[in-house]
One Martini backbone bead per residue (centre of mass of N, CA, C, O) as a GRO file, in nm:
protein
   73
    1MET     BB    1   0.095   0.038   0.025
    2SER     BB    2   0.066   0.360  -0.032
    3GLN     BB    3   0.167   0.678   0.040
    4LEU     BB    4   0.022   0.977   0.144
    5THR     BB    5   0.047   1.320   0.094
    6LEU     BB    6  -0.066   1.566   0.319
    7VAL     BB    7  -0.153   1.887   0.188
    8PRO     BB    8  -0.246   2.170   0.161
    9ALA     BB    9  -0.366   2.281  -0.148
   10VAL     BB   10  -0.338   2.615  -0.117
   11TYR     BB   11  -0.114   2.880  -0.216
   12ARG     BB   12  -0.088   3.232  -0.143
   13CYS     BB   13  -0.036   3.551  -0.256
   14PRO     BB   14  -0.136   3.866  -0.153
   15ASP     BB   15   0.002   4.018  -0.418
   16HIS     BB   16  -0.047   3.755  -0.597
   17ASP     BB   17  -0.168   3.522  -0.863
   18ASN     BB   18   0.033   3.227  -0.778
   19HIS     BB   19  -0.086   2.949  -0.669
   20GLU     BB   20   0.031   2.726  -0.846
   21ALA     BB   21   0.336   2.777  -0.801
   22LEU     BB   22   0.335   2.779  -0.492
   23THR     BB   23   0.215   2.503  -0.439
   24GLU     BB   24   0.438   2.341  -0.581
   25ARG     BB   25   0.674   2.445  -0.405
   26VAL     BB   26   0.569   2.347  -0.135
   27ARG     BB   27   0.548   2.048  -0.209
   28GLU     BB   28   0.850   2.012  -0.265
   29ARG     BB   29   0.951   2.089   0.020
   30VAL     BB   30   0.786   1.875   0.173
   31ALA     BB   31   0.902   1.629   0.030
   32TRP     BB   32   1.187   1.678   0.136
   33GLU     BB   33   1.119   1.657   0.438
   34ILE     BB   34   1.009   1.366   0.429
   35ARG     BB   35   1.278   1.236   0.350
   36CYS     BB   36   1.405   1.331   0.634
   37LEU     BB   37   1.114   1.276   0.822
   38GLY     BB   38   0.964   0.987   0.750
   39GLU     BB   39   0.936   0.853   1.046
   40GLN     BB   40   0.710   1.048   1.059
   41PRO     BB   41   0.363   1.085   1.034
   42SER     BB   42   0.409   1.391   1.129
   43ALA     BB   43   0.444   1.756   1.058
   44ALA     BB   44   0.572   2.050   1.075
   45PHE     BB   45   0.592   2.342   0.860
   46HIS     BB   46   0.855   2.580   0.729
   47VAL     BB   47   0.844   2.765   0.430
   48ALA     BB   48   1.036   2.900   0.159
   49VAL     BB   49   0.923   3.076  -0.131
   50THR     BB   50   0.901   3.174  -0.465
   51CYS     BB   51   0.757   3.446  -0.600
   52PRO     BB   52   0.719   3.554  -0.937
   53GLY     BB   53   0.507   3.748  -0.962
   54ARG     BB   54   0.494   3.930  -1.242
   55ALA     BB   55   0.536   3.867  -1.568
   56ALA     BB   56   0.585   4.182  -1.653
   57ALA     BB   57   0.755   4.188  -1.352
   58PRO     BB   58   1.035   4.032  -1.243
   59GLU     BB   59   1.107   4.229  -0.992
   60THR     BB   60   0.859   4.098  -0.806
   61GLU     BB   61   1.018   3.897  -0.684
   62HIS     BB   62   0.960   3.682  -0.390
   63ARG     BB   63   0.934   3.586  -0.059
   64ARG     BB   64   0.757   3.316   0.102
   65VAL     BB   65   0.591   3.213   0.405
   66TYR     BB   66   0.504   2.883   0.521
   67ALA     BB   67   0.262   2.710   0.723
   68GLY     BB   68   0.219   2.366   0.853
   69THR     BB   69   0.106   2.031   0.774
   70TRP     BB   70   0.196   1.691   0.760
   71GLU     BB   71   0.075   1.364   0.632
   72LEU     BB   72   0.076   1.017   0.664
   73ALA     BB   73  -0.172   0.771   0.509
   0.00000   0.00000   0.00000
C-alpha cells in the first residue's frame, strides 16, 4: 500500500495571484522534508518559497513563508 502525502491544497501570495506556482513549490519543499523526516507520521513545516511576482514585471519576484502540517496516511 502506498503512502499519500497530505498537504493543504492551495498556497497564495497576498500580493500576486500565483497560487499554482506557489502551491507546487510548497509541495516540493514538503516532499523534501518528508524524505528527511519520513520516520514521523506527521510534522509541522515552515517553508520559504519564491513567488514569481507578475509575469510582466520580473523584478517583483520575492520570498513568501508558509507554515502548516503534513501527514502520511
